[in-house]
Backbone as CSV, one residue per row, in Angstrom:
resi,resn,N_x,N_y,N_z,CA_x,CA_y,CA_z,C_x,C_y,C_z
1,MET,0.845,-1.199,0.000,0.000,0.000,0.000,0.878,1.247,0.000
2,LYS,0.704,2.081,-1.023,1.496,3.309,-1.131,0.558,4.510,-1.147
3,ILE,0.677,5.342,-0.116,-0.249,6.455,0.083,0.518,7.746,0.323
4,ASP,-0.011,8.833,-0.208,0.516,10.165,0.085,-0.543,10.902,0.897
5,ILE,-0.246,11.112,2.181,-1.228,11.685,3.116,-0.990,13.193,3.199
6,ILE,-2.036,13.961,2.921,-1.917,15.420,2.873,-2.565,16.055,4.101
7,GLY,-1.864,17.020,4.671,-2.355,17.728,5.857,-3.507,18.666,5.548
8,ASP,-3.961,19.391,6.553,-5.129,20.274,6.460,-4.943,21.281,5.316
9,ILE,-5.843,21.239,4.335,-5.721,22.104,3.147,-6.415,23.453,3.362
10,HIS,-7.559,23.444,4.018,-8.286,24.680,4.335,-8.458,25.605,3.120
11,GLY,-8.871,25.036,2.005,-9.183,25.880,0.845,-7.982,26.377,0.058
12,CYS,-6.784,25.914,0.395,-5.565,26.339,-0.329,-5.391,25.464,-1.580
13,TYR,-6.245,25.698,-2.539,-6.315,24.869,-3.747,-5.031,24.927,-4.566
14,ASP,-4.466,26.108,-4.751,-3.245,26.238,-5.565,-2.086,25.462,-4.947
15,GLU,-1.956,25.549,-3.627,-0.904,24.818,-2.924,-1.147,23.303,-3.026
16,PHE,-2.409,22.901,-2.922,-2.787,21.496,-3.056,-2.383,20.958,-4.434
17,LYS,-2.691,21.729,-5.459,-2.358,21.314,-6.822,-0.836,21.219,-6.995
18,GLU,-0.135,22.210,-6.485,1.334,22.226,-6.592,1.954,21.040,-5.851
19,LEU,1.419,20.735,-4.667,1.959,19.636,-3.871,1.746,18.291,-4.568
20,THR,0.560,18.078,-5.114,0.298,16.794,-5.784,1.207,16.621,-7.002
21,LYS,1.449,17.707,-7.722,2.363,17.626,-8.873,3.777,17.296,-8.416
22,LYS,4.187,17.880,-7.299,5.513,17.598,-6.735,5.618,16.124,-6.317
23,LEU,4.496,15.542,-5.933,4.452,14.137,-5.527,4.365,13.185,-6.725
24,GLY,4.253,13.751,-7.926,4.221,12.921,-9.133,2.842,12.635,-9.687
25,TYR,1.835,13.347,-9.204,0.477,13.168,-9.721,0.261,14.048,-10.948
26,ILE,-0.533,13.536,-11.873,-0.873,14.289,-13.086,-2.361,14.615,-13.033
27,TRP,-2.692,15.881,-13.260,-4.096,16.312,-13.261,-4.687,16.007,-14.634
28,ASN,-5.708,15.166,-14.665,-6.262,14.696,-15.935,-7.377,15.594,-16.457
29,HIS,-8.060,15.135,-17.486,-9.111,15.936,-18.127,-10.299,16.201,-17.209
30,GLU,-10.447,15.384,-16.158,-11.521,15.614,-15.177,-11.077,16.586,-14.085
31,ASN,-9.844,17.068,-14.207,-9.255,17.980,-13.233,-9.120,17.345,-11.846
32,ILE,-8.647,16.094,-11.856,-8.301,15.419,-10.600,-6.897,14.818,-10.748
33,PRO,-6.155,14.718,-9.629,-4.789,14.181,-9.695,-4.755,12.654,-9.619
34,THR,-4.051,12.032,-10.555,-3.878,10.579,-10.534,-2.390,10.260,-10.674
35,HIS,-2.004,9.086,-10.187,-0.589,8.694,-10.183,-0.370,7.481,-11.081
36,GLN,0.689,7.509,-11.854,1.013,6.421,-12.783,1.359,5.124,-12.045
37,LYS,1.919,5.242,-10.845,2.410,4.056,-10.136,1.450,3.597,-9.041
38,GLU,0.179,3.848,-9.259,-0.892,3.357,-8.377,-0.777,3.824,-6.924
39,ARG,-0.176,4.976,-6.726,-0.218,5.585,-5.398,-1.588,6.241,-5.217
40,LYS,-2.025,6.327,-3.985,-3.291,6.992,-3.682,-3.045,8.148,-2.732
41,LEU,-3.913,9.132,-2.821,-3.872,10.239,-1.873,-4.726,9.901,-0.657
42,ALA,-4.412,10.531,0.454,-5.249,10.449,1.655,-5.293,11.837,2.280
43,PHE,-6.405,12.156,2.925,-6.621,13.494,3.466,-7.013,13.399,4.933
44,VAL,-6.369,14.241,5.760,-6.626,14.184,7.209,-7.794,15.091,7.634
45,GLY,-8.549,15.600,6.663,-9.702,16.440,6.995,-9.391,17.925,6.946
46,ASP,-10.393,18.724,7.263,-10.324,20.190,7.165,-9.886,20.619,5.760
47,LEU,-10.711,20.218,4.815,-10.490,20.578,3.405,-10.815,22.041,3.160
48,THR,-11.737,22.587,3.954,-12.349,23.880,3.657,-12.129,24.888,4.782
49,ASP,-12.636,26.095,4.538,-12.658,27.215,5.501,-11.318,27.963,5.559
50,ARG,-11.445,29.266,5.661,-10.332,30.209,5.827,-9.582,30.507,4.535
51,GLY,-9.306,29.514,3.721,-8.556,29.714,2.477,-9.438,30.203,1.342
52,PRO,-8.835,30.481,0.172,-9.568,31.141,-0.911,-10.437,30.251,-1.788
53,HIS,-10.174,28.920,-1.818,-10.895,28.078,-2.793,-11.389,26.781,-2.150
54,SER,-12.182,26.923,-1.108,-12.650,25.751,-0.355,-13.499,24.811,-1.197
55,LEU,-14.405,25.363,-1.990,-15.334,24.518,-2.750,-14.608,23.731,-3.837
56,LYS,-13.569,24.320,-4.422,-12.785,23.605,-5.440,-12.053,22.424,-4.805
57,VAL,-11.496,22.635,-3.625,-10.810,21.548,-2.923,-11.806,20.432,-2.589
58,ALA,-12.957,20.811,-2.046,-13.981,19.827,-1.669,-14.447,19.018,-2.881
59,LYS,-14.584,19.676,-4.012,-15.034,18.988,-5.234,-14.023,17.945,-5.683
60,VAL,-12.737,18.318,-5.694,-11.691,17.385,-6.126,-11.647,16.169,-5.200
61,VAL,-11.651,16.419,-3.896,-11.556,15.312,-2.937,-12.789,14.417,-3.021
62,SER,-13.970,15.015,-3.142,-15.206,14.227,-3.282,-15.123,13.309,-4.494
63,THR,-14.629,13.837,-5.603,-14.513,13.053,-6.840,-13.508,11.924,-6.680
64,LEU,-12.349,12.233,-6.085,-11.316,11.212,-5.878,-11.827,10.061,-5.013
65,VAL,-12.499,10.394,-3.922,-12.993,9.366,-2.999,-14.088,8.537,-3.674
66,LYS,-14.958,9.191,-4.415,-16.033,8.486,-5.120,-15.466,7.477,-6.120
67,LYS,-14.344,7.852,-6.745,-13.702,6.971,-7.735,-12.720,5.986,-7.090
68,LYS,-12.696,5.977,-5.733,-11.800,5.097,-4.979,-10.322,5.346,-5.299
69,LEU,-10.001,6.606,-5.561,-8.620,6.999,-5.828,-7.980,7.682,-4.620
70,ALA,-8.735,7.812,-3.543,-8.212,8.495,-2.356,-8.963,8.046,-1.110
71,PHE,-8.305,8.286,0.037,-8.914,8.056,1.347,-9.146,9.419,2.004
72,TYR,-10.140,9.468,2.886,-10.459,10.743,3.552,-11.085,10.470,4.909
73,VAL,-10.688,11.263,5.892,-11.402,11.293,7.172,-11.802,12.750,7.422
74,PRO,-12.959,12.991,8.013,-13.406,14.364,8.233,-12.686,15.029,9.396
75,GLY,-12.550,16.345,9.298,-12.063,17.157,10.396,-13.198,17.950,11.006
76,ASN,-12.909,18.739,12.026,-13.953,19.522,12.690,-14.572,20.558,11.754
77,HIS,-13.770,21.125,10.838,-14.341,22.077,9.884,-15.231,21.358,8.873
78,CYS,-14.867,20.136,8.513,-15.713,19.334,7.624,-17.055,19.046,8.303
79,ASN,-16.980,18.729,9.589,-18.186,18.434,10.355,-19.123,19.641,10.406
80,LYS,-18.534,20.825,10.576,-19.347,22.038,10.655,-19.976,22.369,9.298
81,LEU,-19.210,22.204,8.216,-19.751,22.448,6.879,-20.849,21.440,6.561
82,TYR,-20.659,20.206,6.964,-21.677,19.166,6.790,-22.984,19.569,7.479
83,ARG,-22.857,20.054,8.701,-24.056,20.464,9.440,-24.721,21.681,8.779
84,PHE,-23.906,22.579,8.227,-24.442,23.729,7.486,-25.228,23.243,6.263
85,PHE,-24.639,22.319,5.520,-25.297,21.794,4.318,-26.560,21.003,4.657
86,LYS,-26.608,20.414,5.842,-27.799,19.661,6.275,-28.905,20.578,6.782
87,GLY,-28.602,21.884,6.858,-29.610,22.843,7.290,-29.637,23.091,8.782
88,ASN,-28.630,22.589,9.502,-28.550,22.837,10.944,-28.124,24.276,11.205
89,LYS,-28.444,24.759,12.374,-28.064,26.121,12.732,-26.628,26.108,13.241
90,VAL,-25.713,26.661,12.462,-24.310,26.739,12.876,-23.830,28.177,12.723
91,GLN,-22.906,28.571,13.568,-22.366,29.928,13.490,-21.382,30.038,12.325
92,HIS,-21.533,31.113,11.563,-20.639,31.327,10.421,-19.372,32.043,10.908
93,THR,-18.590,31.287,11.709,-17.381,31.842,12.321,-16.241,30.834,12.191
94,HIS,-15.036,31.241,12.611,-13.853,30.384,12.616,-13.550,29.810,11.234
95,GLY,-13.920,30.550,10.189,-13.564,30.135,8.839,-14.724,29.701,7.979
96,LEU,-15.808,29.223,8.607,-16.957,28.784,7.806,-17.501,29.928,6.955
97,GLU,-17.377,31.151,7.472,-17.906,32.312,6.729,-17.259,32.455,5.348
98,THR,-16.003,32.041,5.207,-15.339,32.152,3.895,-15.906,31.135,2.908
99,THR,-16.189,29.940,3.393,-16.783,28.906,2.526,-18.209,29.286,2.144
100,VAL,-18.964,29.800,3.103,-20.340,30.242,2.824,-20.337,31.387,1.813
101,ALA,-19.347,32.280,1.914,-19.240,33.406,0.963,-18.983,32.909,-0.463
102,GLU,-18.286,31.796,-0.605,-18.089,31.183,-1.932,-19.379,30.523,-2.422
103,TYR,-20.104,29.957,-1.482,-21.281,29.132,-1.795,-22.513,29.964,-2.165
104,GLU,-22.736,31.041,-1.420,-23.981,31.795,-1.569,-24.238,32.366,-2.978
105,PRO,-23.213,32.899,-3.704,-23.497,33.479,-5.020,-23.773,32.458,-6.128
106,LEU,-23.604,31.162,-5.857,-23.755,30.143,-6.897,-25.216,29.979,-7.296
107,THR,-25.430,29.393,-8.461,-26.796,29.093,-8.898,-27.349,27.967,-8.022
108,ASN,-28.652,27.824,-8.016,-29.273,26.764,-7.219,-28.781,25.384,-7.645
109,LYS,-28.583,25.215,-8.948,-28.106,23.920,-9.469,-26.694,23.627,-8.964
110,GLU,-25.821,24.642,-9.001,-24.441,24.471,-8.510,-24.432,24.183,-7.013
111,LYS,-25.260,24.924,-6.283,-25.356,24.709,-4.836,-25.784,23.282,-4.516
112,GLN,-26.795,22.828,-5.244,-27.343,21.494,-4.999,-26.288,20.413,-5.236
113,GLU,-25.504,20.582,-6.300,-24.480,19.588,-6.633,-23.370,19.555,-5.576
114,ILE,-22.889,20.734,-5.190,-21.817,20.809,-4.181,-22.303,20.239,-2.848
115,ARG,-23.493,20.643,-2.470,-24.075,20.183,-1.210,-24.233,18.655,-1.209
116,LYS,-24.809,18.122,-2.275,-25.043,16.680,-2.384,-23.724,15.899,-2.317
117,ASN,-22.719,16.357,-3.070,-21.438,15.650,-3.115,-20.712,15.670,-1.779
118,PHE,-20.782,16.822,-1.078,-20.079,16.898,0.204,-20.782,16.063,1.268
119,ILE,-22.103,16.108,1.280,-22.857,15.292,2.242,-22.571,13.813,2.009
120,GLN,-22.515,13.421,0.745,-22.211,12.023,0.401,-20.799,11.644,0.853
121,LEU,-19.840,12.546,0.607,-18.462,12.303,1.046,-18.421,12.080,2.555
122,TYR,-19.058,12.979,3.296,-19.021,12.911,4.759,-19.752,11.665,5.272
123,ASP,-20.927,11.416,4.734,-21.741,10.280,5.197,-21.043,8.933,4.993
124,HIS,-20.233,8.835,3.955,-19.604,7.552,3.620,-18.159,7.439,4.118
125,SER,-17.742,8.374,4.955,-16.356,8.360,5.438,-16.306,7.955,6.906
126,PRO,-15.329,7.121,7.281,-15.186,6.737,8.689,-14.604,7.890,9.494
127,LEU,-14.813,7.872,10.788,-14.247,8.908,11.654,-12.725,8.829,11.674
128,HIS,-12.182,7.625,11.560,-10.743,7.447,11.399,-10.511,6.201,10.566
129,LEU,-9.349,6.134,9.936,-9.026,5.025,9.049,-7.946,4.147,9.656
130,VAL,-8.152,2.842,9.582,-7.131,1.878,9.986,-6.746,1.111,8.726
131,LEU,-5.501,1.296,8.276,-5.069,0.782,6.987,-3.842,-0.116,7.105
132,ASP,-3.551,-0.819,6.010,-2.336,-1.625,5.880,-2.158,-2.578,7.062
133,ASP,-3.151,-3.440,7.256,-3.107,-4.434,8.354,-2.827,-3.787,9.707
134,SER,-3.495,-2.663,9.946,-3.410,-1.925,11.218,-2.039,-1.304,11.484
135,LYS,-1.223,-1.181,10.438,0.080,-0.527,10.614,-0.040,0.986,10.536
136,LEU,-1.125,1.484,9.942,-1.305,2.919,9.716,-2.700,3.358,10.143
137,VAL,-2.755,4.432,10.903,-4.034,5.019,11.319,-4.032,6.492,10.922
138,ILE,-5.116,6.933,10.285,-5.272,8.344,9.931,-6.488,8.884,10.677
139,ALA,-6.275,9.938,11.455,-7.362,10.550,12.230,-7.108,12.050,12.284
140,HIS,-8.128,12.857,12.082,-7.923,14.292,11.925,-7.114,14.922,13.053
141,ALA,-7.563,14.737,14.296,-6.870,15.354,15.435,-6.077,14.331,16.233
142,GLY,-5.904,13.133,15.657,-5.202,12.060,16.348,-6.172,11.134,17.065
143,ILE,-5.624,10.125,17.720,-6.469,9.168,18.434,-5.633,8.421,19.470
144,ARG,-6.201,8.174,20.630,-5.512,7.370,21.639,-5.513,5.900,21.211
145,GLU,-4.526,5.168,21.673,-4.402,3.755,21.261,-5.637,2.941,21.632
146,ASP,-6.199,3.185,22.812,-7.355,2.394,23.264,-8.635,2.698,22.490
147,LEU,-8.624,3.761,21.680,-9.814,4.137,20.909,-9.742,3.686,19.447
148,ILE,-8.580,3.210,19.021,-8.406,2.819,17.610,-9.357,1.677,17.252
149,GLY,-10.068,1.858,16.130,-10.996,0.836,15.649,-12.371,0.902,16.273
150,LYS,-12.553,1.821,17.233,-13.855,1.948,17.896,-14.665,3.088,17.294
151,ASP,-15.958,3.065,17.575,-16.864,4.073,17.020,-17.862,4.478,18.104
152,SER,-17.664,5.656,18.657,-18.540,6.145,19.720,-18.479,7.662,19.744
153,ASN,-19.298,8.281,20.559,-19.255,9.744,20.692,-17.910,10.211,21.248
154,LYS,-17.327,9.409,22.130,-16.021,9.737,22.698,-14.953,9.744,21.601
155,VAL,-15.000,8.729,20.724,-14.057,8.655,19.601,-14.268,9.845,18.667
156,LYS,-15.536,10.136,18.384,-15.856,11.240,17.475,-15.290,12.561,18.000
157,THR,-15.502,12.848,19.267,-14.983,14.082,19.866,-13.467,14.136,19.789
158,PHE,-12.824,13.004,20.086,-11.359,12.961,20.104,-10.787,13.181,18.708
159,VAL,-11.304,12.445,17.711,-10.711,12.544,16.369,-11.013,13.876,15.693
160,LEU,-12.105,14.533,16.086,-12.437,15.829,15.480,-11.735,16.989,16.170
161,TYR,-11.589,16.919,17.500,-11.119,18.077,18.264,-9.832,17.841,19.061
162,GLY,-9.406,16.587,19.172,-8.238,16.287,19.983,-8.617,15.978,21.416
163,ASP,-7.609,15.892,22.281,-7.825,15.548,23.691,-8.134,16.833,24.456
164,ILE,-9.353,17.329,24.271,-9.734,18.632,24.833,-10.106,18.498,26.314
165,THR,-9.833,19.566,27.061,-10.076,19.550,28.513,-11.373,20.260,28.894
166,GLY,-11.924,21.038,27.964,-13.085,21.860,28.285,-12.714,23.294,28.601
167,GLU,-11.403,23.520,28.833,-10.938,24.895,29.084,-10.626,25.597,27.760
168,LYS,-10.485,26.923,27.841,-10.213,27.721,26.639,-8.954,28.562,26.799
169,HIS,-8.243,28.772,25.679,-7.149,29.747,25.637,-7.762,31.151,25.591
170,PRO,-6.966,32.204,25.843,-7.495,33.580,25.780,-8.170,33.923,24.448
171,ASP,-7.719,33.297,23.344,-8.331,33.602,22.038,-9.601,32.791,21.777
172,GLY,-9.999,31.982,22.769,-11.238,31.219,22.626,-11.036,29.799,22.118
173,SER,-9.826,29.457,21.680,-9.570,28.101,21.185,-9.428,27.136,22.361
174,PRO,-9.786,25.850,22.158,-9.790,24.909,23.282,-8.390,24.496,23.727
175,VAL,-8.244,24.277,25.023,-6.991,23.729,25.565,-6.987,22.227,25.285
176,ARG,-5.871,21.729,24.708,-5.767,20.305,24.377,-4.581,19.675,25.098
177,LEU,-4.770,18.456,25.548,-3.667,17.705,26.155,-2.816,17.079,25.054
178,ASP,-1.551,16.826,25.354,-0.619,16.288,24.368,-0.682,14.759,24.392
179,TRP,-1.724,14.209,23.746,-1.949,12.761,23.755,-0.772,12.003,23.121
180,ALA,-0.098,12.624,22.145,0.982,11.942,21.414,2.134,11.552,22.336
181,LYS,2.378,12.345,23.376,3.481,12.045,24.309,3.217,10.766,25.104
182,GLN,1.944,10.415,25.269,1.588,9.202,26.013,1.438,7.980,25.088
183,TYR,1.438,8.201,23.783,1.193,7.107,22.844,2.393,6.166,22.782
184,ASN,2.138,4.847,22.893,3.234,3.888,22.754,2.835,2.690,21.892
185,GLY,1.878,2.910,20.988,1.414,1.834,20.112,2.348,1.591,18.936
186,LYS,2.133,0.475,18.247,2.954,0.108,17.091,2.478,0.788,15.810
187,ALA,1.190,1.068,15.715,0.650,1.692,14.500,1.165,3.123,14.368
188,ILE,1.480,3.505,13.150,1.826,4.900,12.859,0.529,5.691,12.803
189,ILE,0.446,6.787,13.555,-0.743,7.642,13.525,-0.391,8.946,12.824
190,VAL,-1.147,9.244,11.766,-0.931,10.475,11.006,-2.157,11.355,11.205
191,TYR,-1.923,12.614,11.575,-3.030,13.507,11.901,-2.657,14.947,11.574
192,GLY,-3.571,15.870,11.868,-3.338,17.288,11.644,-3.979,18.095,12.758
193,HIS,-4.852,19.033,12.382,-5.694,19.804,13.301,-4.979,20.950,14.006
194,THR,-3.833,20.678,14.630,-3.092,21.724,15.340,-1.914,22.161,14.480
195,PRO,-1.903,23.430,13.995,-0.828,23.845,13.100,0.536,23.881,13.777
196,VAL,1.502,23.288,13.090,2.893,23.292,13.553,3.776,23.785,12.399
197,LYS,4.897,24.401,12.742,5.759,24.957,11.691,6.475,23.863,10.908
198,GLU,6.842,22.782,11.610,7.467,21.621,10.977,6.710,20.375,11.428
199,VAL,6.707,19.345,10.593,6.040,18.094,10.960,6.521,17.653,12.343
200,ARG,5.587,17.364,13.222,5.922,16.989,14.603,5.857,15.467,14.729
201,ILE,7.004,14.870,15.004,7.096,13.411,15.115,7.345,13.050,16.575
202,VAL,6.355,12.382,17.180,6.450,11.985,18.589,5.890,10.574,18.722
203,ASN,6.709,9.637,19.206,6.224,8.275,19.511,5.409,7.651,18.386
204,ASN,5.926,7.633,17.185,5.213,6.994,16.066,3.981,7.773,15.609
205,THR,3.861,9.034,16.022,2.763,9.882,15.550,3.344,11.039,14.738
206,TYR,2.613,11.439,13.711,3.068,12.490,12.800,1.971,13.535,12.638
207,ASN,2.205,14.737,13.153,1.291,15.855,12.911,1.757,16.552,11.635
208,ILE,0.949,16.461,10.557,1.359,17.015,9.264,0.579,18.275,8.877
209,ASP,-0.107,18.882,9.857,-0.743,20.185,9.567,0.294,21.283,9.765
210,THR,0.947,21.670,8.675,1.991,22.698,8.778,1.464,24.083,8.388
211,GLY,0.182,24.317,8.670,-0.389,25.662,8.611,-0.377,26.324,7.243
212,ALA,-0.816,25.604,6.215,-0.858,26.181,4.856,-1.695,27.458,4.819
213,VAL,-2.839,27.413,5.487,-3.748,28.568,5.417,-3.241,29.742,6.256
214,PHE,-2.254,29.484,7.112,-1.661,30.546,7.925,-0.297,30.989,7.381
215,GLY,-0.048,30.654,6.110,1.128,31.197,5.438,2.410,30.410,5.589
216,ASN,2.349,29.192,6.128,3.577,28.406,6.307,3.799,27.473,5.114
217,LYS,3.265,26.250,5.175,3.387,25.345,4.031,2.350,24.234,4.109
218,LEU,2.115,23.604,2.966,1.236,22.438,2.887,2.135,21.220,2.746
219,THR,1.839,20.200,3.555,2.748,19.056,3.660,2.040,17.738,3.390
220,ALA,2.795,16.818,2.787,2.352,15.434,2.613,3.370,14.503,3.246
221,LEU,2.879,13.382,3.753,3.746,12.318,4.254,3.565,11.119,3.329
222,ARG,4.658,10.678,2.729,4.609,9.524,1.835,4.749,8.249,2.665
223,TYR,3.785,7.351,2.496,3.795,6.079,3.226,3.883,4.946,2.223
224,PRO,4.737,3.934,2.427,5.481,3.616,3.650,6.882,4.231,3.728
225,GLU,7.251,5.061,2.769,8.613,5.623,2.761,8.882,6.560,3.933
226,MET,7.816,7.140,4.478,7.890,8.113,5.575,8.722,9.333,5.169
227,GLU,8.547,9.722,3.926,9.227,10.904,3.389,8.286,12.099,3.475
228,ILE,8.804,13.225,3.928,8.009,14.453,4.052,8.243,15.327,2.828
229,VAL,7.137,15.740,2.198,7.205,16.604,1.007,6.305,17.817,1.248
230,SER,6.833,19.015,1.039,6.060,20.242,1.309,6.180,21.240,0.170
231,VAL,5.211,22.147,0.103,5.298,23.328,-0.766,4.979,24.550,0.081
232,ASP,5.570,25.673,-0.261,5.322,26.913,0.484,3.909,27.432,0.237
233,SER,3.345,28.031,1.269,2.013,28.625,1.162,2.058,29.977,0.460
234,LYS,0.982,30.288,-0.228,0.837,31.603,-0.873,0.020,32.562,-0.003
235,GLN,-0.397,32.104,1.181,-1.237,32.919,2.067,-0.365,33.801,2.969
236,PRO,-0.937,34.863,3.525,-0.178,35.715,4.456,0.242,34.920,5.696
237,TYR,1.458,35.173,6.173,1.974,34.421,7.326,1.442,35.009,8.627
238,LEU,0.899,34.136,9.486,0.328,34.559,10.770,1.019,33.802,11.909
239,GLU,2.018,34.416,12.470,2.846,33.799,13.512,2.033,33.305,14.710
240,ASP,1.019,34.104,15.100,0.278,33.775,16.334,-0.592,32.527,16.215
241,LYS,-0.699,31.960,15.010,-1.502,30.745,14.833,-0.730,29.474,15.175
242,PHE,0.566,29.620,15.434,1.388,28.455,15.752,1.769,28.512,17.218
243,ARG,1.198,27.599,17.997,1.510,27.606,19.430,1.892,26.199,19.879
244,GLU,2.655,26.141,20.957,3.015,24.844,21.522,1.761,24.154,22.063
245,ILE,1.737,22.834,21.928,0.571,22.086,22.437,0.641,22.063,23.959
């Protein structure tokens, strides 16, 4: 199994396209990336929000997953967009407002297609993926060893938001415990959610969210080679978005 796992894209479509080309993917006539050597892409969630082209990213990933050319697990921003598309009352904050601003001017037909495809993507995706005979686990915000392979509200909260305590930082973001420091399992866990300047490798866990939407870079981890491949972000750099866990 050969997979290229991409960190949180957050609507950074140009960086996504550049990264896949750097990884050896060719964008075909359907405007999706495919690989000659049967490699597949995988996504750790948070495809949308904050960046300039969220709907384009969501469309490509939806198409890839539908054609079984990629793996995907949802992130917390994916969950919020899903609830928006389902008609639930959600606050248009923390980045959702940028995706909604792209969505609202579209024709009803375009809206219906995007909404249908994203709901289908989300509905048919597991909360976390266990791949390659349990050697590899992909989860948006990570996962504790005792929760791997399980499906419950506790698992859902953990994989979407991390090991949250219920407390808040001064900027309103949740305080999270450093679950990776306690991890001692054999499976490699690849995740994102918390932006880091460089890929954070702790106890067989890899945080590959290198803050593309905050002006740093978009990163992929090649499996099983465990090679890190990145491209620079075209977004404005925001230093305060990178904090120690």
